[in-house]
Structure formats: structure tokens, C-alpha cells
N, C-alpha and C positions, 0 to 999 in steps of 0.2 A: 598166334593160332589158338583158337578156343578148344579146350579138350572136350571130348565127347562126354555126355551126361553120365553114362555108366562108369567110365574111367575115373572121372573126377569124384563121383560119389563114393566109389570104392576107396580112393586115396584118402578122402576126408574121413570115412568110417574107420580106416586103419589108424589114422592119427588120433581120433577120439578114443579108440580102444587103448592105445598106448597111454593117453592121458588118464583114462579111467584107472589104469594100473597105478599110475603115479599118485592119483588122488587118494588111494587107500594105502600107499606106502609112505619119492627125488622125483668169436665176437667178444661178450662180456662175462667175466666171472662175477660171483657175488662181490668179491673184494673190489674189482674194477668198477662195478656199478655203484658201490658206495663211494669210492674215491673220486669218481668223475665229477660229482657235484661240488666238491671242495678240494682243490688240489694245492692250495697255498701251504707251504711248509713254514714252520716257525723258525726264525733265526735264533741261534744259540743265545745271543745277548738278550733275547726277549724272555728266555726261560729263567725263572727265579727258582729258589728252593721249593720243591714240591712236597706237600704234606702227603704221607703215605695213604691217608684215607681218600685222597683225591686221585690216586692212581687207578688204572684199570687192570684188574687181575685176570688171570686166565679163565677163572670160573665166570667172570662177568661177560667175557667174549662168548663163551659157550652158551650162556643164558640168552644173550642177544641173538645169536644165530639160530638157536633153537626156537626162539619166539618168531623170528623172521620166517623160518621154515614152516612152522605151524600155520602162520597167517597166510603165507603164499600158497601153501598146500590147499587151504580152503578156497583161495582165489581160483586155483587151477580146477578144483572140483566144480566150482560154479561155472567157469568158462566151458568146461566139458559138457555140463548139463545144457547150457544155452546152445551150444553147437549141435547137440543131439536133437534139440527141439527144432532147430532150423532145418536139419536134415530130414526130420520126420515130416516136415511140411512139403518136402520134395524139392527144396531149393538146393542148387548146385554150388559148392564152394571149392574152387580149384586148390590143389595142395599148396602151391606157393603162396596164394593169398591167405589161406588158412594159417599157415606157419607164421606169416608176417603179422596177422591179426592177433594170434595168441602171444607172440613175442612182445608186440607193442602194448597189449593190455596188461601183460605180466609186469613189464617194466614201469608202466604208468601206475599200477597198483602198488608196486614195490616202493616207489618214491614216497607215496603217502604213508604206507605202513612203516617204513623205516624211520621216517621223521617222528612218528608217534612213539615208536619203540625206543629210539635214542633218547627222547625226552623223558620217557618213563625210567630209564636207567641213568639219567643225568650225565649223558655223554654227548659229544658232538662228532661230526663225521671225521674231522681230522684226527681226533683222539682215538676213535675206534679203528680207523684205518691204520694208524701207526702202531697201535697195540697189536692188532691182528697180524700185521706184517712181521712184527718182532716175534710173536709166538710161533708163527708158521715157519720162521727161519730155524726153529729148534723143535722139529716134529717129534723127536724121541723124548724130549723133555716135557712137551705139552701135546700128547697124542689126542686128548679130548677136544682141543681146539681144532686140530687138523681134521678130525672126524666130523665135527659139527659144521665146519666151513665147507668141506667137500660134499657133505650130504646136501647142503643147500645148493651148491654148484651143480650137483647132479640133477636136482629138480629143474634148474634152469636149462640144463642140457636136454632134458626130456621135452621141455616146452619148445625150445628154439631149434632143436635138431643140431646144435653146434656143440662140438667137444671143447670144453673149457677147463676141466680139472687137470692138474699136473699129473695125476696118477691114472687118468682115464686111458683105456687102451683103444678108445674110439676109432680108429682106422689104422693105428700103428701096429696093433697086434690082433687083427681081425681073424687071422687064421684062414683056412680054406673056405671058399664060398659055399654057402648052404644051398641045397636044392629046395624047391618049394615044399616037398614032402618032409624034409628034415626040419624046416622052419616050423611047419604046422605041429610036428611032434614036439619040438623044443618049446614052442609057445605054450602048449598044454601043460608040459612039465613045469615050466617057469611059473605060470599062474597058480598051479596046484601048490608049488613050494611057498609062494607068497601067502596063499590062503591057509596053509598048514602052519606057517609061522604066526599068523594072526590068531589062529585057533589055540595055539599053545599059550599065547599071552592071555587070551580071553579066559581059558581054563584057570590059569594062575590067578587072575583077578577075582574070578568067581570063588575059587577056593579060599581066598583071603576075605571073602564076604563083602567085596566092593560092589557098589551099585553102578552098573554101567550107564544108567540113565542120568546119573549125576554129571553135569557138564564138566566139572573139574576132573572127575574120574575118566570120563570119555577122552578128555585132552591127554591125560596120562597114558591112556590106552594107545591112542594114535601116535604119541611120541615114542613109546616103547617099540611099537611096530615099525615106525620109521627108522629106528636105530638098528633094526635087524633085517629089514626088508631087502636092502641091496645085497647084503651078504648072502641071504637065503636064496635069492634069485640067481646070483652069480655062482653059488656053490652047486645049485641044481644044474646049471648049464655046464659047469666044469665037469660034472659027472658024465656029460655027453661029449666031452672034449670040444666044447664050444665056448668061445670067449664072449663077454658081453658086447664087445665091439663087433664081432662077427654076427651076433644075434641082431643088433641094431642095424647093421649093414644089410642083412637079409630082409628085414622089415621094410627098409627103404627101397631095396631092389624090387620087391614084390608088392609095393604099395598100391600099384594099379591093378593088381590081380583080384578079381571079385571073390574068389574062393578064400583067399587070405583075409580079405576085409571081413567077410562073413564069419570066419573062424575066430578072429580076434574079438569081434563084437560079441559072439556067442560066449567066448571065454570070460569076457568082462561081465556079461549078464549073469553067468553061472556063479562067478566069484561074488558079485554083489548079493545074489540071493543067499548064498551060503553064509556070508557075513551077517546078513540080516537075521537068518535063522539062528545064528550064534548069539544074537542080541546086541551086535555091534551097532552103535548109533551112527548116523551120518555125520560127516565133517561139519 
């Protein structure tokens, strides 16, 4: 059954608004996606004495996942822009089709990006998979690895609509259902919290005399923002007694509501303008 034009357009607009938020901040987890391409394990009798310089350290895993995050964040921003152009032309994209398109394009781009990033760091998929699993099994000892991996997983969650992180409260702790009015209020506070978090980082960079137009500085800016964005958004919702799972669930519930779609798009545009006024360069 083909959805009506107004309903589908609203759902698509809602998804784009969510992705717009992701592009300036986060089935398969990142770890599963990496491991599926090469699942052969090494026999013990094949492993000889390993030189320490050839081992993968925790900081190496963090760098790799940080690089994956930045690269795929840029991909999401590009996809969001393309979808907005399609919508501006009046073309209808049903929600299910849009989600599948975004997920497929994300995974296709990830395959290419991760191959290049692994090569740059001198590792293969088996090695990074095994090292990551080892570090994740000791989260208290390697918290930076856990944080880096889960940040990338959350980016995938936002694109696919699937809950994949072990710590995500995605439907397990959604709390009471939100009314449409409560969602609209929460969304405004959520976006404002993300913008404020970015503003604090921009002020810090400017105070340090950094040139935001410098590509390397811009990358540092987005990386720092990405490291605090999820916490800033979740903390803002927590003050309203709303979990991130409940917030996402409400967005899905009201995804076909034109008022919600317009509100989220307006919040995205407002945020984009405020960031541009701060001098924040695009991804």
C-alpha cells in the first residue's frame, strides 16, 4: 500500500532532521561490521612470538575508530544533503525505503573507508577485531576504547534506526510514552543543548587563537564536539525525566505527523544557522 504524499514527506523530513543532528554531533554494530568481512581465526600453532611493536595498543584502536567516526559522519552529512535536495524537488521517499537507502549507502561507504583507514594504520580486519574485542572485555581498564567504539555505534544507530550498543537504552528503558507536545518541547531543548555544547568548544578554540578555517583545526573541533554531544543531549533530556530511548521512540511514533516533521526541520535549520554564525565550518 502506497503511503500518501503528505505522510511520506513528513516521515522523510523527520528522518533528515535526525540525521542533520547527527551530522553535527553519532542488526550490525561497528564491531560486527568490521568482523563480517574476515571471520577466520588464527590457530594457536600459527602464532609465533610477537614483537611488541607489531601489537595493537588501546590508543591505536581509539585512533582507528575516531577516524572511522569522522569519515562516516561526513558521509552522513552528505547523504542528508542529497535527501534534502530530493525532497525539495517534491519527490516522495517512503520512510522504510529511506531508512534502507541510508543504511545501504552507509555500509557501502564504510567498507571503502575502513579498508583505507586500516591500511593507514598498518592493521588488518582480523587484528583490529580481536584487539577491539579484547579491550572491550575490560571496559574499566580501557574506557577510551569503549567510548570511541560506542560513539561510532551510536552513529550507525541514528542512520539505521536499530539499537546496537550494549549500553543503549533504545527500547529497554524508554520510560513513559511522550505526548506530541512533550516531544516538541524535548526536541527544542535537545537541539539547544547540542548547539550550546558546540558553542563552548568554539569559544575555547577561539580563545586559544585557533583558526577555524584551517581544515586540521576544523577536524579537531568536530571531534571534540562529537565526544561531548551525546552526553550533552542525554543530560538535557535527563533534566526532563526523559531517556534517549524514550526520545527516539517518540520521534518514531510521531514520524508521520506533519507538525513534528516541520518542527524538527526548523530546529535543524536554526542550529545550522547558529553554528555558521559562530564560524563553524561544514563537515
